[in-house]
ROTITI-275904 format. One record per atom (N, C-alpha, C, CB): x, y, z; residue in three letters. Coordinates in steps of 0.1 Angstrom, whole numbers, plus 5000, padded with zeros to 4 digits. Glycine has a CB too. Layout:
REM residues N
XYZALA
...
REM end
This chain:
REM residues 222
159243416816MET
159543346831MET
158743406843MET
161143356835MET
157943336853SER
157443376862SER
158543436875SER
156543266864SER
157843506880ALA
158543596892ALA
159643446901ALA
156943686906ALA
160643486902GLY
161143366912GLY
161943246902GLY
159743286920GLY
161343216891ALA
161443116883ALA
163143106884ALA
160543146869ALA
163843176880ALA
165243236876ALA
166243156890ALA
165243456875ALA
165643216904ALA
165943216915ALA
166043066917ALA
165243306922ALA
164542966915GLU
164242846918GLU
164842756910GLU
163042846918GLU
165442786897SER
165742686886SER
167542716896SER
165442746862SER
168142796897GLU
169642796907GLU
169542756917GLU
170242906911GLU
168542756926ALA
168342666938ALA
168442506937ALA
167042696944ALA
167642496928GLU
167642336920GLU
169042306917GLU
166742326905GLU
169742346907ARG
171342336905ARG
171842316919ARG
172142466897ARG
171942436925SER
172742416937SER
172442296944SER
172642516946SER
171342216948LEU
171142126957LEU
171942026949LEU
169742096961LEU
171642036939LEU
172341906927LEU
173241896930LEU
172541916913LEU
174241966931ARG
175942016930ARG
176241966942ARG
176542206931ARG
175142016954THR
175741976970THR
175441856970THR
175142056983THR
174441766964GLU
174241636964GLU
175341546960GLU
173341606957GLU
176041566946GLU
177041546944GLU
178341556949GLU
176941576937GLU
178341656955LEU
179641706963LEU
179641636976LEU
179741876965LEU
178341586980ARG
177941446992ARG
178441356990ARG
176541386994ARG
178241346978ARG
178441186977ARG
179641146973ARG
177541116967ARG
180541236967ARG
181941226965ARG
182941246977ARG
182141296955ARG
182441316984ALA
183041317001ALA
182741187009ALA
182141457011ALA
181841147005GLU
181740997012GLU
182140877006GLU
180440967013GLU
182540916991ARG
183340826988ARG
184740786991ARG
183240816980ARG
185140946993LEU
186540986998LEU
186640947009LEU
186841116998LEU
185840967020GLU
186040957034GLU
186340757030GLU
184441027047GLU
185540677024GLU
185040557026GLU
186640517022GLU
183540497018GLU
187440577010ARG
188540547002ARG
189640587016ARG
188640656984ARG
189740707023ALA
190540707035ALA
190640597044ALA
190140787042ALA
189040537050GLU
189440477058GLU
190040317056GLU
188640507066GLU
189940297042LYS
190340147037LYS
191740177038LYS
189740087021LYS
192140287031PHE
193940297033PHE
194340277051PHE
194440497027PHE
193340347056ALA
194140347070ALA
193840237077ALA
193840457080ALA
192540157072ALA
192639997080ALA
194039907075ALA
191039877074ALA
194339937058GLY
195439897053GLY
196739907060GLY
195439957042GLY
197040037062ALA
198140037071ALA
198339997081ALA
198340107074ALA
197239967093VAL
197439927102VAL
197239767102VAL
196739997110VAL
196939717092GLY
197239597089GLY
198839547087GLY
196339567078GLY
198939637078GLU
200439617076GLU
201239627087GLU
201039697068GLU
201039727094HIS
201539757108HIS
201939577118HIS
199939857117HIS
200639587118LEU
199839487124LEU
201039317123LEU
198139477113LEU
200839307106VAL
201739197101VAL
203239207101VAL
201439177087VAL
203939337098ALA
205139357101ALA
205739367118ALA
205439487093ALA
204839377125GLN
205339347141GLN
205339157143GLN
203739437155GLN
204539117135THR
204639007138THR
205738887131THR
203438997136THR
206038967121LEU
207138887112LEU
208638927117LEU
207038937095LEU
208739077126ARG
209839067131ARG
210239027141ARG
210239137130ARG
209038947148ARG
209138867159ARG
210038767157ARG
207838817161ARG
209938727147LEU
211038567141LEU
212738627137LEU
210338487121LEU
212538747138GLU
214238807134GLU
215238727146GLU
214539027136GLU
214638737158SER
215338657171SER
215938497167SER
213938627184SER
215438467157VAL
215438307153VAL
216138307137VAL
213538247152VAL
216338387129GLY
217438397121GLY
216638447109GLY
218238267119GLY
215438537107TYR
214838557099TYR
215038727098TYR
213638497099TYR
214638787085ARG
214638897079ARG
213438927073ARG
215538907071ARG
213039077075VAL
212239097067VAL
212039267061VAL
211139037075VAL
211639247048ILE
211939387041ILE
210339407036ILE
213239397026ILE
210039507037ASP
208339587039ASP
208739677027ASP
207739697059ASP
207139667021ASP
206539757012ASP
207539766999ASP
206239907020ASP
207939666990ILE
208939706979ILE
207739706966ILE
210439586978ILE
208539756952ARG
207939766943ARG
207439596939ARG
208739856935ARG
206339626938TRP
205939486925TRP
206939476913TRP
204339506916TRP
207439386911PRO
208539406900PRO
207539426887PRO
209739276899PRO
207939496874GLY
207239486868GLY
205839626867GLY
207039366870GLY
205639626879THR
204239736878THR
205439886878THR
202839716897THR
204340006878THR
204840146881THR
204640156896THR
203940256872THR
203140126900LYS
202340186914LYS
202040056922LYS
200740286911LYS
201939956919ALA
201839836925ALA
202839776938ALA
202039756914ALA
202239756949ASN
203639706959ASN
203239576964ASN
203939806974ASN
204039506969ILE
204439396978ILE
204339446995ILE
206039356972ILE
203839417000ASP
204139457015ASP
204839407026ASP
203039467022ASP
205239277023HIS
206039237031HIS
206839087029HIS
205439247041HIS
208139107024VAL
208838947021VAL
209538887030VAL
209938947009VAL
209738807038LEU
210638737049LEU
211238647045LEU
210038697060LEU
212138627049TYR
213338547047TYR
214038477054TYR
214138597044TYR
214138307058GLY
214738287067GLY
215438117067GLY
213838327077GLY
215438087078PRO
215737907073PRO
215137857067PRO
215837807081PRO
213637867067THR
213137787061THR
212337837045THR
212237727073THR
213137917044GLY
212738027030GLY
212438137022GLY
212238007026GLY
211838207015MET
211238337011MET
209638307013MET
211638376995MET
209238447017PHE
207938437018PHE
207638537016PHE
207438397028PHE
206338577003VAL
205938677000VAL
204738717009VAL
205738676987VAL
204638827019VAL
203338827026VAL
202438937019VAL
203538857043VAL
201338927020ASP
199839037017ASP
199539047025ASP
198739027010ASP
199539177032ALA
198339197048ALA
197139227044ALA
198739337060ALA
196139157050LYS
194839247045LYS
193939257058LYS
193739167031LYS
193239377064ASN
192739417076ASN
191339377073ASN
193039567079ASN
190539257073TRP
189439257066TRP
188539277080TRP
189339127055TRP
186739327076THR
186439307087THR
185439217080THR
186139427095THR
184439197090GLY
183339057088GLY
183738907090GLY
182739057072GLY
182838837084THR
182938727087THR
183838637077THR
181738677089THR
184838597078ILE
186138547072ILE
185938397072ILE
187538607079ILE
185838297061THR
185838197060THR
186538137054THR
185238177059THR
187538007053VAL
188437947041VAL
187537767041VAL
190737937047VAL
187137777032LYS
186637647029LYS
186337557012LYS
185337677037LYS
187137457010ALA
187237426999ALA
188237486991ALA
186137446994ALA
189137506997GLY
189937586986GLY
189537766983GLY
189737506972GLY
188937806991VAL
188237946986VAL
187938036998VAL
186637916979VAL
188838126999LEU
188838257008LEU
187538337005LEU
190138347004LEU
186738347017ARG
185338417014ARG
185038527028ARG
183938277014ARG
184538667017GLN
184438747031GLN
183138797036GLN
185438877030GLN
182238767043ASN
180938787044ASN
180138727031ASN
180738917046ASN
180738577030GLY
180238507020GLY
180838517005GLY
178938537021GLY
181238637002TYR
181638646988TYR
183038626985TYR
181338776983TYR
183138576974SER
184638506975SER
185638606971SER
184838376965SER
186438576976ARG
188038656974ARG
189238576966ARG
188738676991ARG
188538516956VAL
189738456949VAL
190838526945VAL
189338416937VAL
190038656938ARG
190938786931ARG
191738786938ARG
190538916929ARG
191538826953GLU
192838866962GLU
193738746963GLU
192538906977GLU
193538586964THR
194538536965THR
195638466952THR
194038476972THR
194538526941ASP
195638486929ASP
196238606925ASP
195038406916ASP
195838716932LYS
196838856931LYS
198238796938LYS
196139006942LYS
198038746949VAL
199238736962VAL
200338616953VAL
198238636981VAL
199938496945SER
200438446937SER
200838486926SER
199838386936SER
200238586919GLN
200838706911GLN
201838756912GLN
200238796911GLN
202038826924MET
203038926926MET
204038816933MET
202539066937MET
203938696939THR
204938616940THR
205738576925THR
204338486947THR
204938516915ASP
205538476906ASP
206338586900ASP
204738416900ASP
206238716901ALA
206538856895ALA
208038856902ALA
205439016899ALA
208238876912LEU
209038836923LEU
209838726917LEU
208238806936LEU
209438616916GLN
210238506916GLN
211038556903GLN
209438366916GLN
210638566893THR
210938606878THR
212238726880THR
209238666868THR
211838826889HIS
212738906890HIS
214038866897HIS
212239006895HIS
213938796906LEU
215038736916LEU
215838626911LEU
214438666930LEU
215338546903GLY
215838396895GLY
216038316905GLY
217138396886GLY
216838216900PRO
216538036905PRO
216938026919PRO
217537906895PRO
218338146921SER
219038126934SER
218338086946SER
219638226937SER
217438196946VAL
216438186955VAL
215338086959VAL
216038266954VAL
215137986954GLY
214637876956GLY
213337916950GLY
214837816970GLY
212237836957SER
210937856952SER
210037956968SER
210237676948SER
209538096961LEU
208838136971LEU
207538086973LEU
208738266969LEU
207338126986THR
206038086990THR
204738246991THR
206337987006THR
203838216983PRO
202538336985PRO
202338336998PRO
201038306976PRO
201738407006VAL
200938437020VAL
199938557019VAL
202138477032VAL
199038527025LEU
197638637024LEU
197538627040LEU
195938577014LEU
198138747048CYS
197338747064CYS
196738877067CYS
198438727078CYS
195838757072LEU
194538807080LEU
194738887087LEU
193938727087LEU
194839017090ALA
195439097100ALA
194239107110ALA
196139237095ALA
193339087109GLY
192139147117GLY
191239017122GLY
191139257107GLY
191738887116GLN
191538777121GLN
192438667123GLN
190638757115GLN
192638677139ASN
193638587145ASN
193738447146ASN
193738607155ASN
191938397147ASP
192038257145ASP
191838137139ASP
192038237149ASP
192038257117ILE
192138157111ILE
193338047108ILE
191738197103ILE
193037957109ASP
194337847107ASP
194437837092ASP
194137687114ASP
195937837090ALA
196737807075ALA
195837737068ALA
198137727076ALA
195737807055ALA
195037677048ALA
195437737033ALA
193137637051ALA
195237617023ARG
195837657013ARG
194437727002ARG
196737537008ARG
194337816995CYS
193437886986CYS
194237846972CYS
193238056990CYS
194237776964GLY
195037796952GLY
196437776953GLY
194837916947GLY
197337856954ARG
198737816955ARG
199137966966ARG
199737806936ARG
198237996971THR
198438086981THR
197938056996THR
197838206977THR
199138087006LEU
198537997021LEU
197838137026LEU
199837917034LEU
196838127029VAL
195838217039VAL
196038177055VAL
193838197033VAL
195738257062VAL
196238247076VAL
196338367086VAL
197538207075VAL
195538357097GLY
195538477106GLY
196638507115GLY
194438487113GLY
196738637117LEU
197638687119LEU
198238607130LEU
197438807121LEU
198038567142ASP
198538487153ASP
198838347150ASP
197738487163ASP
198638347141ARG
198938147133ARG
200138187123ARG
197138057119ARG
200438287117LEU
201438307108LEU
202938277114LEU
201238427103LEU
203838327124ALA
204638307129ALA
204938177132ALA
204738377135ALA
204038107136PRO
203837947142PRO
204337837131PRO
202137897146PRO
203337887120TRP
203337817108TRP
204437837099TRP
202237837100TRP
204937947098ILE
206137997090ILE
207437907097ILE
206438177093ILE
207937927110PHE
208637817117PHE
208537717120PHE
208737827124PHE
207137607116ARG
207237457114ARG
207937437102ARG
205737387113ARG
207737527094GLN
208237447080GLN
209937417081GLN
207937547065GLN
210037327072ARG
211737277070ARG
212537367065ARG
212037147060ARG
213637337073GLU
214737457068GLU
215137377057GLU
216037517078GLU
216037487051ILE
216437477037ILE
217737547035ILE
215337527028ILE
217637657043TRP
218737737041TRP
219537727052TRP
218337847039TRP
221437737054PRO
221737747063PRO
222137937068PRO
222637627061PRO
222837967078SER
223038087081SER
223938137070SER
223538097095SER
224938067064SER
225738127051SER
225038187041SER
226538037044SER
224138107034HIS
223038147026HIS
222238287029HIS
222138027028HIS
221838277041LEU
221038387046LEU
221738537044LEU
220938357062LEU
223038497051GLU
224138637048GLU
224238687037GLU
225538607049GLU
224138587027GLY
224438617011GLY
223038677004GLY
225138467001GLY
221738657007LEU
220938727006LEU
220738847010LEU
220238677008LEU
221238867022ALA
221039027029ALA
221839097025ALA
221139047045ALA
223239067019ALA
223739147012ALA
223539196998ALA
224639107013ALA
222639116989TRP
222239086977TRP
221039176976TRP
221938946976TRP
220039136984LEU
218439196984LEU
218439326981LEU
217539186998LEU
218839386991PRO
218739536988PRO
218839586976PRO
219539596993PRO
219739526970HIS
220639586954HIS
219639556944HIS
222339506949HIS
218539476946VAL
217639416934VAL
215939416937VAL
218239256930VAL
215739476950LEU
214339486957LEU
214239646959LEU
214339406973LEU
213039696949GLU
213439846948GLU
212239876962GLU
213039946929GLU
212239976968PRO
211340046975PRO
210240056966PRO
211840176980PRO
208740066977ALA
207340116969ALA
207540266965ALA
205840106979ALA
208640316974SER
208140496973SER
208940566960SER
208640606990SER
209940486954THR
210840516941THR
209840476929THR
212240416941THR
210640526917ARG
210140516906ARG
210940436898ARG
209740626901ARG
210540326888GLY
211240246881GLY
211740136885GLY
212240306877GLY
212140036879ASP
212439846886ASP
213739926886ASP
212139646874ASP
214039806900ALA
215939756902ALA
216439696892ALA
216439646915ALA
217539666887THR
217939596881THR
218439476890THR
218739656874THR
218039346879ILE
218539236886ILE
219639216884ILE
218139136885ILE
220339136899ALA
222239156901ALA
222139036891ALA
223239126919ALA
223239016882PRO
223638906874PRO
223838796882PRO
224738926866PRO
224538796898ASP
224838676900ASP
224038686915ASP
226538656899ASP
223138596917GLY
222438576928GLY
223338506939GLY
221238506924GLY
222838506951PRO
223538456964PRO
223338286958PRO
222538516982PRO
224838246963GLN
224938086956GLN
224338046971GLN
226737996949GLN
223137956965HIS
222737856976HIS
223637746981HIS
221437786972HIS
223537696993THR
224337606999THR
223237547010THR
225737687005THR
223037377003PRO
221937327010PRO
222037327024PRO
221837207006PRO
221137277033VAL
221637287046VAL
221837107052VAL
220337377056VAL
222837107059THR
223336967064THR
222336907070THR
224436967072THR
222736757071GLU
221036737079GLU
221336727092GLU
220036597076GLU
223036747101PRO
223336807114PRO
222636917119PRO
224436847115PRO
222537037104GLU
221837157109GLU
220537167108GLU
222337257103GLU
219637067102ARG
218337077105ARG
218037037120ARG
217636987096ARG
216537127122ARG
216237087138ARG
215036957140ARG
215537237146ARG
214836927126GLY
213836847124GLY
212136867124GLY
214136747131GLY
212436987119ARG
210737017116ARG
210536977106ARG
210037137115ARG
208836967107HIS
208036877092HIS
207437017084HIS
206236747099HIS
206936977070GLN
206537067064GLN
205137007069GLN
207037087049GLN
204537157069SER
202937147078SER
202337267071SER
203037177100SER
201137267068ASP
200337347061ASP
199137407070ASP
199837277049ASP
REM end
């Protein structure tokens, strides 16, 4: 072995290891930035949903996706116009909805809209028929001006258009039914920070149809 060969070999190994660690650090930093952006998006959507509390809605944040051990549901909103499963996305870039397909920078995000439908189905099964039909919603926290549009079964909408869209839907529940839900749901919805699934209560709240005088004349609108 020539003079200095061992040191040169060790230097090469050290440089390769340094490069590997640098790439790993970049991946971890990117992952941390995505989680931070996601947290900001969830906070913005939660703030928007809570503006509806003054007109009879209630919000439950960050619950376990039923049937999973780690996945969560960002927000569940329920009120006079029904129950909505809301997933927050704080995406950057160019966001479009065309022909029923959500795209980010030209790339299809069908997997994301399908995922919201799947979590809604899981929650629907978990809660049972007493809550009626749940509506899957993907809210774009960083895109205020996206009008509400259907992508498959999922409603995609920008942050500033979310509350007005929900408020425009037809009323289906009177205040008495909402009070029953408020008493029942904490017992069957598990916070995402705990382990295991909550037990489905044997009897959900009784659904009392809204009478015609109780309706406010709103029309169903997408």
